[in-house]
DSSP file (Angstrom, degrees, kcal/mol; ACC not computed):
  #  RESIDUE AA STRUCTURE BP1 BP2  ACC     N-H-->O    O-->H-N    N-H-->O    O-->H-N    TCO  KAPPA ALPHA  PHI   PSI    X-CA   Y-CA   Z-CA
    1    1 A M    >         0   0    0      0, 0.0     3,-0.5     0, 0.0    54,-0.0   0.000 360.0 360.0 360.0 -41.3   -6.9   -4.7   -6.9
    2    2 A L  T 3   +     0   0    0      1,-0.2    45,-0.3     9,-0.1    50,-0.1   0.775 360.0  66.8 -74.1 -25.2   -9.1   -7.7   -6.1
    3    3 A S  T >  S+     0   0    0      2,-0.1     3,-1.9    43,-0.1    -1,-0.2   0.712  70.7 108.3 -75.1 -19.9   -7.3  -10.0   -8.6
    4    4 A S  T <  S-     0   0    0     -3,-0.5    43,-0.2     1,-0.3     3,-0.1  -0.393  98.9  -3.5 -61.6 126.2   -4.0  -10.1   -6.7
    5    5 A Q  T 3  S+     0   0    0      1,-0.2     2,-0.3    -2,-0.2    -1,-0.3   0.772 117.4 103.9  63.0  28.7   -3.5  -13.6   -5.1
    6    6 A T  S <  S-     0   0    0     -3,-1.9    -1,-0.2    40,-0.1    40,-0.1  -1.000  75.1-111.0-142.7 139.7   -7.0  -14.6   -6.3
    7    7 A K     >  -     0   0    0     -2,-0.3     4,-2.4     1,-0.1     3,-0.3  -0.364  32.0-117.2 -67.1 149.3   -8.3  -16.9   -9.1
    8    8 A D  H  > S+     0   0    0      1,-0.2     4,-2.9     2,-0.2     5,-0.2   0.869 113.4  54.0 -56.1 -41.6  -10.1  -15.1  -11.9
    9    9 A E  H  > S+     0   0    0      1,-0.2     4,-1.9     2,-0.2    -1,-0.2   0.892 110.6  46.5 -62.9 -39.4  -13.4  -16.9  -11.2
   10   10 A V  H  > S+     0   0    0     -3,-0.3     4,-2.3     2,-0.2    -1,-0.2   0.904 112.4  50.5 -68.9 -41.9  -13.3  -15.8   -7.6
   11   11 A T  H  X S+     0   0    0     -4,-2.4     4,-2.6     2,-0.2     5,-0.2   0.934 109.6  50.5 -61.1 -47.1  -12.5  -12.2   -8.6
   12   12 A D  H  X S+     0   0    0     -4,-2.9     4,-2.1     1,-0.2    -1,-0.2   0.909 112.1  47.1 -58.8 -43.5  -15.3  -12.1  -11.1
   13   13 A A  H  X S+     0   0    0     -4,-1.9     4,-2.4    -5,-0.2    -1,-0.2   0.893 111.9  50.6 -65.8 -39.4  -17.8  -13.3   -8.6
   14   14 A A  H  X S+     0   0    0     -4,-2.3     4,-2.7     2,-0.2    -2,-0.2   0.893 109.3  50.4 -67.0 -39.9  -16.6  -10.8   -6.0
   15   15 A V  H  X S+     0   0    0     -4,-2.6     4,-2.8     2,-0.2    -1,-0.2   0.924 111.9  48.0 -63.4 -43.9  -16.8   -7.9   -8.4
   16   16 A A  H  X S+     0   0    0     -4,-2.1     4,-2.1    -5,-0.2    -2,-0.2   0.919 113.6  47.0 -62.5 -43.1  -20.4   -8.9   -9.3
   17   17 A K  H  X S+     0   0    0     -4,-2.4     4,-2.4     2,-0.2    -2,-0.2   0.896 112.8  49.4 -66.4 -39.8  -21.3   -9.2   -5.6
   18   18 A L  H  X S+     0   0    0     -4,-2.7     4,-1.9    24,-0.2     6,-0.2   0.920 108.6  52.9 -64.8 -43.9  -19.6   -5.9   -4.8
   19   19 A R  H  <>S+     0   0    0     -4,-2.8     5,-3.3     1,-0.2     6,-0.4   0.927 113.1  44.0 -57.0 -46.0  -21.5   -4.1   -7.6
   20   20 A T  H ><5S+     0   0    0     -4,-2.1     3,-1.5     3,-0.2    -1,-0.2   0.907 110.6  55.4 -64.8 -41.8  -24.8   -5.5   -6.3
   21   21 A A  H 3<5S+     0   0    0     -4,-2.4    -1,-0.2     1,-0.3    -2,-0.2   0.799 108.7  47.2 -64.2 -30.1  -23.9   -4.6   -2.7
   22   22 A V  T 3<5S-     0   0    0     -4,-1.9    -1,-0.3    -3,-0.2     3,-0.2   0.259 132.4 -83.5 -99.5  13.3  -23.2   -1.0   -3.5
   23   23 A G  T < 5S-     0   0    0     -3,-1.5    -3,-0.2     1,-0.2    -2,-0.1   0.607  75.4 -61.9 103.0  12.7  -26.4   -0.4   -5.5
   24   24 A G  S   <S+     0   0    0     -5,-3.3     2,-0.4    -6,-0.2    -4,-0.2   0.284 114.6  78.4 101.7 -11.3  -25.6   -1.7   -9.0
   25   25 A S        -     0   0    0     -6,-0.4     2,-1.1    -3,-0.2    -1,-0.1  -0.997  64.4-146.5-134.3 131.7  -22.7    0.7  -10.0
   26   26 A L        +     0   0    0     -2,-0.4     2,-0.1     4,-0.1    -7,-0.1  -0.353  49.1 148.0 -90.2  55.2  -19.1    0.6   -8.9
   27   27 A S     >  -     0   0    0     -2,-1.1     4,-2.2    -5,-0.1     5,-0.2  -0.457  62.4-112.0 -84.3 161.8  -18.7    4.3   -8.9
   28   28 A V  H  > S+     0   0    0     41,-0.3     4,-2.5     1,-0.2     5,-0.2   0.929 119.0  50.0 -56.6 -47.5  -16.5    6.2   -6.6
   29   29 A D  H  > S+     0   0    0      1,-0.2     4,-2.3     2,-0.2    -1,-0.2   0.887 108.9  51.4 -62.1 -39.7  -19.5    7.7   -4.8
   30   30 A A  H  > S+     0   0    0      2,-0.2     4,-1.3     1,-0.2    -1,-0.2   0.903 111.6  47.0 -65.5 -40.3  -21.1    4.3   -4.4
   31   31 A V  H  < S+     0   0    0     -4,-2.2    -2,-0.2     2,-0.2    -1,-0.2   0.910 112.3  49.7 -68.2 -41.8  -18.0    2.9   -2.8
   32   32 A I  H  < S+     0   0    0     -4,-2.5    -2,-0.2     1,-0.2    -1,-0.2   0.898 110.8  50.5 -62.8 -39.6  -17.5    5.9   -0.5
   33   33 A A  H  < S+     0   0    0     -4,-2.3    -1,-0.2    -5,-0.2    -2,-0.2   0.770  95.2  87.6 -70.7 -26.1  -21.1    5.6    0.6
   34   34 A A  S  < S-     0   0    0     -4,-1.3     2,-0.1    -3,-0.2   -12,-0.1  -0.472  80.5-123.6 -75.3 142.9  -20.8    1.9    1.4
   35   35 A D    >>  -     0   0    0     -2,-0.2     4,-1.8     1,-0.1     3,-0.6  -0.483  24.4-109.9 -82.7 162.0  -19.6    0.9    4.8
   36   36 A E  H 3> S+     0   0    0      1,-0.2     4,-3.2     2,-0.2     5,-0.2   0.840 116.5  59.3 -60.7 -34.7  -16.6   -1.3    5.2
   37   37 A A  H 3> S+     0   0    0      1,-0.2     4,-2.4     2,-0.2    -1,-0.2   0.889 104.8  50.2 -62.4 -38.1  -18.7   -4.2    6.4
   38   38 A T  H <> S+     0   0    0     -3,-0.6     4,-1.8     2,-0.2    -1,-0.2   0.925 114.2  43.9 -64.7 -45.6  -20.7   -4.2    3.1
   39   39 A I  H  X S+     0   0    0     -4,-1.8     4,-2.1     2,-0.2    -2,-0.2   0.933 113.0  52.1 -65.1 -46.0  -17.5   -4.2    1.1
   40   40 A S  H  X S+     0   0    0     -4,-3.2     4,-0.6     1,-0.2    -2,-0.2   0.915 109.3  49.4 -57.4 -45.7  -15.9   -6.9    3.2
   41   41 A E  H >< S+     0   0    0     -4,-2.4     3,-0.7     1,-0.2    -1,-0.2   0.901 111.3  50.1 -60.9 -41.3  -18.9   -9.2    2.9
   42   42 A A  H 3< S+     0   0    0     -4,-1.8     3,-0.3     1,-0.2   -24,-0.2   0.854 120.9  32.5 -67.8 -35.2  -19.0   -8.8   -0.9
   43   43 A I  H >< S+     0   0    0     -4,-2.1     3,-2.1     1,-0.2    -1,-0.2   0.237  80.3 117.7-107.3  14.2  -15.3   -9.5   -1.4
   44   44 A S  T << S+     0   0    0     -3,-0.7     5,-0.2    -4,-0.6    -1,-0.2   0.623  70.1  60.7 -62.2 -13.8  -14.7  -12.0    1.4
   45   45 A K  T 3  S+     0   0    0     -3,-0.3    -1,-0.3    -4,-0.1     2,-0.1   0.620  87.7  88.9 -88.5 -13.2  -13.8  -14.8   -1.0
   46   46 A V  S X  S-     0   0    0     -3,-2.1     3,-1.0     1,-0.1   -40,-0.1  -0.480  91.2 -91.8 -83.5 157.0  -10.7  -13.0   -2.4
   47   47 A G  T 3  S+     0   0    0    -45,-0.3    -1,-0.1     1,-0.2     5,-0.1  -0.384 108.0   7.7 -65.0 143.0   -7.3  -13.3   -1.0
   48   48 A F  T 3> S+     0   0    0      1,-0.1     4,-2.5     3,-0.1     3,-0.3   0.833  79.3 162.9  57.2  37.2   -6.4  -10.6    1.6
   49   49 A W  H <>  +     0   0    0     -3,-1.0     4,-2.1     1,-0.2     5,-0.1   0.809  66.5  57.0 -61.3 -32.7   -9.9   -9.3    1.6
   50   50 A R  H  > S+     0   0    0      2,-0.2     4,-1.4     1,-0.2    -1,-0.2   0.949 112.2  40.9 -63.7 -46.4   -9.6   -7.4    4.9
   51   51 A R  H  > S+     0   0    0     -3,-0.3     4,-2.3     1,-0.2    -2,-0.2   0.892 113.8  53.6 -66.9 -40.7   -6.7   -5.4    3.5
   52   52 A K  H  X S+     0   0    0     -4,-2.5     4,-2.7     1,-0.2    -1,-0.2   0.827 101.9  59.4 -66.4 -31.7   -8.3   -5.0    0.1
   53   53 A T  H  X S+     0   0    0     -4,-2.1     4,-2.0    -5,-0.2    -1,-0.2   0.937 108.3  45.0 -59.5 -45.4  -11.4   -3.6    1.8
   54   54 A Q  H  X S+     0   0    0     -4,-1.4     4,-2.8     1,-0.2     5,-0.2   0.921 112.4  51.3 -63.9 -44.2   -9.3   -0.8    3.3
   55   55 A Y  H  X S+     0   0    0     -4,-2.3     4,-3.1     1,-0.2     5,-0.3   0.909 108.8  51.4 -59.3 -43.2   -7.6   -0.2    0.0
   56   56 A I  H  X S+     0   0    0     -4,-2.7     4,-2.2     2,-0.2    -1,-0.2   0.936 113.2  43.9 -61.7 -47.5  -10.9    0.1   -1.9
   57   57 A K  H  X S+     0   0    0     -4,-2.0     4,-2.0     2,-0.2    -2,-0.2   0.932 117.1  45.7 -63.5 -46.0  -12.3    2.7    0.5
   58   58 A Q  H  X S+     0   0    0     -4,-2.8     4,-2.3     1,-0.2    -2,-0.2   0.900 112.6  50.2 -65.2 -41.8   -9.0    4.7    0.6
   59   59 A A  H  X S+     0   0    0     -4,-3.1     4,-2.8    -5,-0.2    -1,-0.2   0.904 108.8  52.3 -64.5 -41.0   -8.6    4.6   -3.1
   60   60 A A  H  X S+     0   0    0     -4,-2.2     4,-2.3    -5,-0.3    -1,-0.2   0.919 109.7  49.4 -61.3 -43.0  -12.1    5.8   -3.7
   61   61 A Q  H  X S+     0   0    0     -4,-2.0     4,-2.9     1,-0.2     5,-0.2   0.932 112.9  46.9 -60.7 -45.9  -11.5    8.7   -1.3
   62   62 A R  H  X>S+     0   0    0     -4,-2.3     4,-3.1     2,-0.2     5,-0.7   0.893 109.8  53.3 -64.5 -40.3   -8.3    9.6   -3.1
   63   63 A L  H  X5S+     0   0    0     -4,-2.8     6,-2.8     3,-0.2     4,-1.3   0.923 114.6  42.0 -61.1 -43.0  -10.0    9.3   -6.5
   64   64 A R  H  X5S+     0   0    0     -4,-2.3     4,-0.6     4,-0.2    -2,-0.2   0.944 122.3  38.6 -66.8 -47.6  -12.7   11.7   -5.4
   65   65 A D  H  <5S+     0   0    0     -4,-2.9    -2,-0.2    -5,-0.2    -3,-0.2   0.847 131.5  21.5 -75.7 -35.8  -10.4   14.2   -3.6
   66   66 A D  H  <5S+     0   0    0     -4,-3.1    -3,-0.2    -5,-0.2    -1,-0.2   0.624 129.6  34.7-111.5 -16.4   -7.4   14.2   -5.9
   67   67 A F  H ><<S-     0   0    0     -4,-1.3     3,-1.8    -5,-0.7    -3,-0.1   0.124 100.9-108.9-131.8  21.6   -8.6   13.0   -9.4
   68   68 A E  T 3< S-     0   0    0     -4,-0.6    -4,-0.2     1,-0.3    -3,-0.1   0.835  75.7 -64.0  53.4  36.5  -12.1   14.3   -9.8
   69   69 A S  T 3  S+     0   0    0     -6,-2.8    -1,-0.3     1,-0.2   -41,-0.3   0.722 111.4 117.5  61.6  25.4  -13.4   10.8   -9.4
   70   70 A D  S <  S-     0   0    0     -3,-1.8    -1,-0.2    -7,-0.5     3,-0.1  -0.715  76.7 -88.0-115.9 168.1  -11.7    9.7  -12.6
   71   71 A V        -     0   0    0     -2,-0.2     7,-0.1    -3,-0.1    -1,-0.0  -0.627  51.3-112.7 -73.8 125.9   -8.9    7.2  -13.4
   72   72 A P        -     0   0    0      0, 0.0    -1,-0.1     0, 0.0    -5,-0.1  -0.184  18.5-136.3 -56.5 155.9   -5.5    8.9  -13.1
   73   73 A K  S    S+     0   0    0     -3,-0.1     2,-0.3    23,-0.0     3,-0.1   0.391  75.5  56.6-102.6   2.7   -3.7    9.3  -16.3
   74   74 A T  S  > S-     0   0    0      1,-0.1     4,-2.3     0, 0.0     5,-0.2  -0.940  77.1-123.3-132.5 157.5   -0.1    8.2  -15.3
   75   75 A V  H  > S+     0   0    0     -2,-0.3     4,-3.0     1,-0.2     5,-0.2   0.911 114.0  53.2 -61.3 -43.0    1.5    5.2  -13.8
   76   76 A D  H  > S+     0   0    0      1,-0.2     4,-0.8     2,-0.2    -1,-0.2   0.910 109.5  47.7 -61.2 -42.6    2.9    7.3  -11.0
   77   77 A E  H >4 S+     0   0    0      2,-0.2     3,-0.5     1,-0.2     4,-0.3   0.918 114.0  47.2 -64.5 -42.9   -0.5    8.7  -10.1
   78   78 A L  H >< S+     0   0    0     -4,-2.3     3,-1.7     1,-0.2    -2,-0.2   0.913 109.4  53.4 -64.4 -42.1   -2.1    5.3  -10.2
   79   79 A C  H 3< S+     0   0    0     -4,-3.0    -1,-0.2     1,-0.3     5,-0.2   0.665  96.4  68.4 -69.3 -14.4    0.6    3.8   -8.0
   80   80 A S  T << S+     0   0    0     -4,-0.8    -1,-0.3    -3,-0.5    -2,-0.2   0.639  83.2  92.8 -76.7 -12.7    0.0    6.5   -5.5
   81   81 A L  S X  S-     0   0    0     -3,-1.7     3,-1.8    -4,-0.3   -22,-0.1  -0.582  93.9 -96.6 -79.7 142.3   -3.3    4.9   -4.7
   82   82 A P  T 3  S+     0   0    0      0, 0.0   -23,-0.1     0, 0.0    -1,-0.1  -0.345 107.3  11.9 -58.0 132.5   -3.5    2.4   -1.9
   83   83 A G  T 3  S+     0   0    0      1,-0.2     2,-0.5    -4,-0.1    -4,-0.1   0.507  97.4 120.2  81.5   4.6   -3.2   -1.2   -3.2
   84   84 A V    <   +     0   0    0     -3,-1.8    -1,-0.2    -5,-0.2    -3,-0.0  -0.910  36.0 177.9-109.3 124.1   -2.1   -0.3   -6.7
   85   85 A G     >  -     0   0    0     -2,-0.5     4,-2.5    -3,-0.1     5,-0.2  -0.560  47.4 -86.1-110.7-180.0    1.2   -1.5   -8.1
   86   86 A P  H  > S+     0   0    0      0, 0.0     4,-2.7     0, 0.0     5,-0.2   0.870 123.2  53.4 -56.9 -42.3    2.9   -1.0  -11.5
   87   87 A K  H  > S+     0   0    0      1,-0.2     4,-2.1     2,-0.2     5,-0.2   0.951 113.7  42.1 -60.7 -49.1    1.2   -4.1  -13.1
   88   88 A M  H  > S+     0   0    0      1,-0.2     4,-2.6     2,-0.2    -1,-0.2   0.877 112.2  55.9 -64.9 -36.5   -2.3   -2.9  -12.2
   89   89 A A  H  X S+     0   0    0     -4,-2.5     4,-2.4     2,-0.2    -2,-0.2   0.933 108.7  46.0 -62.1 -46.2   -1.4    0.7  -13.1
   90   90 A F  H  X S+     0   0    0     -4,-2.7     4,-2.1     1,-0.2    -1,-0.2   0.901 113.4  49.6 -64.7 -39.8   -0.4   -0.3  -16.6
   91   91 A L  H  X S+     0   0    0     -4,-2.1     4,-2.5    -5,-0.2    -2,-0.2   0.905 111.0  49.8 -64.7 -40.6   -3.5   -2.5  -17.0
   92   92 A A  H  X S+     0   0    0     -4,-2.6     4,-3.2     2,-0.2     5,-0.4   0.913 109.7  50.7 -65.1 -42.1   -5.8    0.4  -15.8
   93   93 A L  H  X S+     0   0    0     -4,-2.4     4,-2.1     1,-0.2     6,-1.4   0.908 111.8  48.4 -61.7 -40.4   -4.2    2.8  -18.2
   94   94 A Q  H  X S+     0   0    0     -4,-2.1     4,-1.0     5,-0.3    -2,-0.2   0.930 117.6  40.4 -65.7 -44.5   -4.7    0.5  -21.1
   95   95 A A  H  < S+     0   0    0     -4,-2.5    -2,-0.2     2,-0.2    -1,-0.2   0.910 125.0  34.7 -71.9 -42.1   -8.4   -0.2  -20.2
   96   96 A A  H  < S+     0   0    0     -4,-3.2    -3,-0.2    -5,-0.2    -2,-0.2   0.889 136.1  16.4 -82.3 -40.9   -9.3    3.4  -19.2
   97   97 A W  H  < S-     0   0    0     -4,-2.1    -3,-0.2    -5,-0.4    -2,-0.2   0.363  92.7-121.1-119.8   3.0   -7.3    5.5  -21.6
   98   98 A K     <        0   0    0     -4,-1.0    -4,-0.2    -5,-0.4    -3,-0.1   0.848 360.0 360.0  57.4  35.2   -6.2    3.0  -24.4
   99   99 A L              0   0    0     -6,-1.4    -5,-0.3    -9,-0.1    -1,-0.1   0.410 360.0 360.0 -96.3 360.0   -2.6    3.8  -23.6
């Protein structure tokens, strides 16, 4: 989600900063517990960071509520999350489920 319209180096730094900002783990619960200002500050160097902050919070809520805090197992389910398109969905399936 963060990598869209953003250089890899900037994305890597933003992920590290976000992980630290939410307590060391990028879990669904940690993201839900974090306020938007904390997330925004951590990812402020990526493109479209304001919109991505909303997507991150909304996606975490959906993952908890609809997917038992796990990575969905289909492209359609992944694409139903805010800010997730087909390219990211296929990459997530490959990384999470080796599909």
